[in-house]
C-alpha positions in Angstrom: 105.4 103.6 105.4 104.9 104.7 108.8 107.1 107.4 110.6 108.8 106.4 114.2 107.5 108.7 116.5 109.0 110.2 119.5 107.9 111.0 122.7 109.5 113.7 124.3 110.7 112.9 127.7 113.8 115.0 129.1 116.7 115.8 126.8 116.6 115.8 123.3 119.4 113.0 123.0 116.9 111.1 125.8 114.5 110.8 123.8 115.6 110.1 120.3 117.6 106.9 122.8 114.2 105.9 123.8 112.8 102.6 122.0 109.6 103.7 121.0 106.7 101.1 121.4 105.6 98.8 118.7 102.5 99.4 116.8 101.8 96.1 116.3 98.1 96.6 115.8 98.5 99.1 112.3 100.9 96.1 111.5 99.2 93.3 111.6 95.9 94.3 110.0 97.8 95.0 107.2 99.8 91.2 107.4 95.7 89.9 107.0 94.9 92.2 104.3 97.9 91.0 102.8 97.5 87.3 103.6 93.9 87.5 102.0 95.1 89.5 98.9 93.4 86.6 96.4 90.3 86.8 98.1 89.9 90.8 98.5 86.8 90.5 96.4 85.0 88.5 98.9 86.0 90.1 101.8 85.9 93.5 103.6 88.1 94.5 106.4 87.2 96.9 109.4 89.6 98.2 111.7 87.1 99.1 114.7 83.8 98.4 114.6 80.9 101.1 116.0 78.0 99.3 118.1 76.3 102.8 117.7 75.7 103.4 121.3 78.9 105.2 122.4 81.2 104.4 123.5 81.2 100.9 123.2 83.2 100.0 120.3 85.6 96.5 119.1 89.2 97.4 119.3 89.7 94.4 116.8 89.9 93.6 113.1 86.6 92.9 111.9 86.1 90.5 108.1 83.3 90.4 106.8 82.7 87.2 104.4 80.8 87.3 101.5 77.6 84.5 102.4 78.9 81.0 100.3 82.3 82.2 99.4 84.9 79.9 99.3 88.5 81.5 101.0 91.7 79.7 99.9 93.6 80.5 103.1 94.3 78.1 105.4 93.0 80.7 107.7 90.2 81.6 105.9 88.6 78.2 105.5 87.0 78.7 109.0 85.7 82.1 108.4 81.9 82.7 108.6 80.4 86.0 107.2 81.1 87.7 110.1 84.0 87.4 111.7 86.1 88.8 115.1 90.3 88.7 114.5 92.3 89.6 117.4 96.0 89.8 117.4 98.4 88.9 120.7 101.7 90.1 120.3 104.7 87.9 121.9 104.7 89.9 125.0 100.8 90.0 125.3 99.0 86.9 127.5 96.5 84.6 125.6 94.5 83.1 128.3 90.8 81.7 128.8 90.5 85.2 129.9 91.2 86.8 126.9 89.3 84.2 124.6 86.0 85.3 126.6 86.7 88.7 126.2 86.4 88.0 122.3 83.5 86.0 122.7 81.9 89.2 124.3 83.1 91.5 121.7 81.0 88.6 119.3 77.9 88.3 121.6 78.2 92.8 121.6 79.1 92.5 117.5 75.6 90.4 117.1 73.5 92.2 119.7 74.2 95.7 117.9 73.1 94.2 114.9 70.5 96.4 112.7 67.4 94.8 113.6 66.5 91.5 116.0 68.5 88.5 115.3 69.7 90.1 111.6 73.7 88.6 112.5 72.6 84.9 113.5 75.2 82.8 116.0 75.6 80.6 112.9 77.1 83.4 111.1 79.9 84.8 113.2 83.3 83.5 113.9 86.2 84.0 116.2 89.7 83.9 115.7 92.9 84.5 118.0 96.8 85.0 116.5 99.4 85.1 118.5 103.4 84.1 117.5 104.0 81.6 120.0 102.1 78.4 121.5 100.2 79.9 124.6 100.6 76.8 126.4 98.6 77.4 129.9 95.3 77.9 127.8 96.3 74.8 125.8 96.7 73.0 129.8 93.2 75.0 130.2 91.4 73.3 127.4 92.6 69.7 128.3 92.0 70.3 132.3 88.3 71.5 131.0 87.7 68.9 128.4 87.9 71.0 125.6 88.1 69.4 122.4 90.6 70.7 120.1 91.4 69.6 116.4 94.4 70.2 114.5 93.3 70.7 110.5 96.5 72.6 109.7 99.9 73.2 110.5 99.9 76.0 113.5 95.8 76.1 113.4 94.0 75.4 115.8 89.7 74.7 116.3 88.0 75.1 119.6 84.9 72.2 118.9 83.4 72.8 122.5 82.9 74.5 125.2 82.1 78.3 123.5 79.2 79.6 122.2 81.1 81.4 119.1 83.1 79.1 116.9 86.9 80.1 117.7 90.0 79.3 115.7 93.5 79.9 117.6 96.5 80.9 115.2 99.8 79.6 116.0 102.5 82.2 113.6 105.5 80.2 114.6 103.5 76.6 113.4 102.1 77.7 110.3 103.6 76.8 106.7 106.0 79.9 106.3 105.5 79.5 103.0 102.2 79.9 102.7 101.3 82.6 105.3 104.6 85.3 104.6 103.2 88.0 105.2 102.3 87.3 109.1 105.6 85.6 109.6 107.2 89.0 108.9 105.6 90.0 111.9 107.7 87.4 113.7 111.5 87.6 115.1 112.5 85.3 112.9 112.4 86.5 109.1 115.1 85.4 107.4 117.2 87.7 104.9 115.5 86.2 102.1 112.1 86.7 103.5 113.1 90.1 104.1 114.4 90.7 100.5 111.7 89.1 99.2 109.1 91.6 100.4 111.1 95.1 99.6 111.5 93.6 96.0 107.2 93.4 96.4 106.7 96.5 97.4 109.1 98.0 95.3 107.6 96.3 92.1 103.6 96.1 92.8 101.6 98.7 90.8 99.3 98.7 93.2 99.5 101.6 95.9 97.1 100.1 98.4 99.5 96.6 98.4 102.0 99.1 98.7 100.9 100.5 101.8 100.2 97.7 103.2 103.4 96.2 103.1 105.2 99.1 104.1 103.4 99.1 107.6 104.4 95.4 107.9 107.9 95.9 107.1 108.2 99.1 109.0 107.2 96.4 112.0 109.2 93.9 111.1 112.3 95.8 110.2 112.6 96.4 113.8 112.0 93.6 115.5 114.3 92.3 113.0 116.9 94.6 113.0 120.3 92.3 112.2 118.4 90.4 109.5 118.2 93.9 107.6 121.7 95.1 108.9 123.4 91.8 107.1 120.8 91.9 104.4 122.1 95.9 103.8 125.5 94.6 104.1 125.0 92.3 101.3 123.5 94.4 98.7 123.9 97.7 97.8 121.3 98.0 96.3 119.1 97.8 99.1 119.4 101.4 99.8 117.8 102.5 96.7 114.9 99.6 96.7 113.9 101.1 100.5 113.9 105.2 98.6 112.1 103.7 95.9 109.6 102.6 98.3 109.5 105.8 100.7 109.3 107.6 97.7 105.4 107.7 96.8 104.7 109.3 100.5 107.5 111.7 99.8 106.0 112.6 96.9 102.4 113.1 98.2 103.8 115.2 101.2 105.2 117.7 98.5 102.1 117.3 96.1 99.6 118.1 98.7 102.3 121.4 100.1 102.0 122.3 96.5 98.3 122.4 96.3 98.2 124.1 100.2 101.1 126.4 98.9 98.8 127.0 95.2 95.8 128.3 97.8 97.8 130.2 100.1 99.5 131.7 97.0 96.2 134.1 96.0 96.1 135.2 99.1 100.0 135.9 100.2 103.2 136.5 98.5 104.4 134.2 95.9 107.7 133.7 98.1 105.8 132.3 101.3 104.0 129.5 99.2 107.6 128.4 97.4 109.0 128.1 101.0 106.4 126.5 102.2 107.0 123.6 99.7 110.7 124.1 100.5 109.9 123.7 104.0 107.3 120.1 103.3 109.4 118.5 100.9 112.7 118.4 103.3 110.9 117.5 105.8 109.3 114.4 103.9 112.6 113.4 102.9 113.9 114.0 106.3 111.6 111.3 107.1 112.3 109.0 104.8 116.5 109.7 106.3 115.2 108.5 109.3 113.2 105.4 108.3 116.1 104.8 106.4 118.3 104.6 109.1 116.2 102.4 111.1 116.2 99.9 108.3 120.4 100.2 109.3 121.1 101.7 105.5 124.6 103.9 105.8 124.9 107.1 105.8 127.2 106.9 102.4 124.2 104.4 100.4 121.4 107.4 101.5 123.9 109.6 100.1 124.0 107.8 97.1 120.5 106.7 96.9 118.8 111.0 97.5 121.5 112.1 94.6 119.8 109.8 92.3 116.6 109.1 93.2 115.9 112.6 93.9 118.7 115.1 91.8 120.7 116.5 94.6 123.4 117.9 94.9 126.2 116.1 97.4 126.3 119.3 99.3 122.2 118.8 99.1 122.1 115.3 100.1 124.7 115.8 102.9 122.8 118.5 104.7 119.6 115.9 105.2 122.0 113.4 107.1 123.3 116.1 109.9 
């Protein structure tokens, strides 16, 4: 699960109270990968696309689709072989200028293909996603005689006026049951939806899917903190579920430390290697505790989870809560 990063300014207390900037784009990329998990063998994802001539870099998601592949997801039905995806959070504007910028991204993407006209205009699409409908943009479309169709709930095709075929996704209008992962990035997630996502992450055997879901949950829990708090109060097992989600990350950090420490042991005293392992394990567990607190887990439940999941004594568990 992604870690909160506190930017220190002034006193430590002030820094801890300063709200962190929500990392929307990593969570959005994870949500889209989970949206298309059934089509994962026909799609590939690029979080950034280097245009080969630095410093040109397209700062948006690229989804490549196999030629002639049929995508089940409603959003993916619009996709061509090369798809430029731009996500805007609730606080970001989605205007005709943003649409033009994404059109520009698509033109640059085509222009820097491997050879002349290797990527054809007919093989590129653009998708812009925002939780609420950009009313001013749709007013602009109407006033300037753009043709807009609405084939599915929350999905709008701009059918003329743009060189690159473009669809606009309004998250709030999507059918919730069809787009559970994108819905988790909204601020109106229900307790049932949040619990289902946490359980899915706990139960999945696929490490990549689990990491994707954890990235989504990290943002979702922050923008739906009241829901998480209500869920926590109503379910005593929630701390254990959250701890299990965190466990692979903690174990990976400890295992990495063991490898480093073994190398260090060849050159230095074994006691230093053991100390390094202990310090890294403690840091990983403290990071997990911070994340659980962001999920509004109580100290008593965190203590219990640490004791049961990591075999700590009560005194050892309490030391991580200080």
